[in-house]
C-alpha positions in Angstrom: 0.0 0.0 0.0 1.1 3.5 -0.8 0.0 6.8 0.7 -1.7 9.5 -1.4 -2.5 13.1 -0.6 -5.9 14.3 -1.7 -6.1 18.1 -2.2 -9.6 19.5 -2.4 -9.8 22.5 -4.7 -12.8 24.7 -5.5 -13.4 27.8 -7.6 -13.8 31.0 -5.8 -15.8 33.9 -7.3 -13.5 36.8 -6.5 -15.8 39.5 -7.9 -18.5 39.0 -5.3 -18.5 37.1 -2.0 -20.2 33.7 -1.9 -23.4 33.7 0.2 -23.0 31.9 3.5 -24.8 28.5 3.5 -27.8 28.1 5.7 -27.4 25.9 8.9 -29.4 23.2 7.0 -27.0 23.4 4.0 -24.0 23.2 6.3 -25.4 20.2 8.1 -26.1 18.5 4.8 -22.5 19.2 3.5 -20.9 18.0 6.7 -22.9 14.8 6.6 -21.8 14.1 3.0 -18.2 14.6 4.0 -18.5 12.5 7.1 -20.2 9.7 5.1 -17.6 9.8 2.4 -14.6 9.8 4.8 -16.3 7.2 6.9 -16.6 4.9 3.9 -12.9 5.2 3.2 -12.1 4.6 6.9 -14.3 1.5 6.9 -12.0 0.1 4.1 -9.0 0.8 6.4 -7.7 3.2 3.7 -7.8 6.5 5.8 -4.5 7.7 7.0 -5.4 11.2 8.2 -8.4 13.4 7.7 -6.2 16.5 7.4 -7.9 19.9 8.0 -10.0 22.5 6.2 -7.9 25.5 5.3 -8.7 29.1 6.1 -8.9 31.9 3.6 -6.0 34.0 5.0 -2.4 33.0 4.6 1.1 34.1 3.8 3.6 33.2 1.1 7.3 33.1 2.1 9.7 33.6 -0.9 13.5 33.6 -1.3 15.2 36.5 0.4 12.9 36.4 3.4 10.1 38.1 1.5 6.7 37.5 3.0 3.5 38.4 1.1 -0.2 38.1 1.9 -2.0 35.3 0.2 -3.9 33.5 -1.1 -5.1 36.4 -3.2 -8.7 37.3 -4.0 -7.9 37.3 -7.7 -7.1 33.6 -7.5 -10.1 31.7 -8.9 -9.1 28.3 -7.6 -8.5 27.8 -3.9 -7.4 24.9 -1.8 -10.1 24.1 0.7 -8.5 21.2 2.5 -6.6 17.9 2.3 -6.4 14.4 3.6 -4.2 11.3 3.3 -5.4 7.9 2.2 -3.7 4.6 1.4 -4.3 2.7 -1.8 -2.5 0.1 -3.9 -1.9 2.7 -6.7 -2.9 6.0 -8.0 -5.8 4.5 -10.0 -7.3 3.1 -6.8 -6.8 6.5 -5.1 -8.7 8.1 -8.0 -11.5 5.5 -7.6 -11.8 6.3 -3.9 -12.0 10.1 -4.8 -14.9 9.7 -7.3 -17.6 10.3 -4.7 -16.0 13.2 -2.9 -18.5 15.9 -1.8 -16.2 18.6 -3.3 -17.9 17.9 -6.6 -21.1 19.3 -5.3 -19.3 22.7 -5.1 -17.9 22.2 -8.7 -14.6 21.4 -7.1 -11.9 18.9 -7.9 -9.6 16.4 -6.1 -5.9 16.5 -6.9 -4.2 13.2 -6.1 -0.5 13.0 -5.3 1.7 10.2 -4.2 3.2 10.9 -0.8 6.8 9.8 -0.9 8.4 9.3 2.5 11.5 11.4 3.4 14.5 9.2 4.1 
């Protein structure tokens, strides 16, 4: 088994803020995520659920330059991540096919997590 990083991306509308979801919508979204992650965990393929990522951040560049980010102009944002285990990248893609991020017109980026030696 190998470990894979799943990065959850979604498109942000920089021109106007997204309306906040209602409590019912939030509850429905959370249940969908819990069910999907629970299904992966039931197969003993969940390594770590990761975290959701906030909107504010910083970018550190060579020369000790620190800038604000991510920027409002960026249309695609990273919303969160998690680690799973799978036999290969194709199985990791198969496990990703029911991800709730697709309900937000998002995507899942899949990357092999290579251990540091």
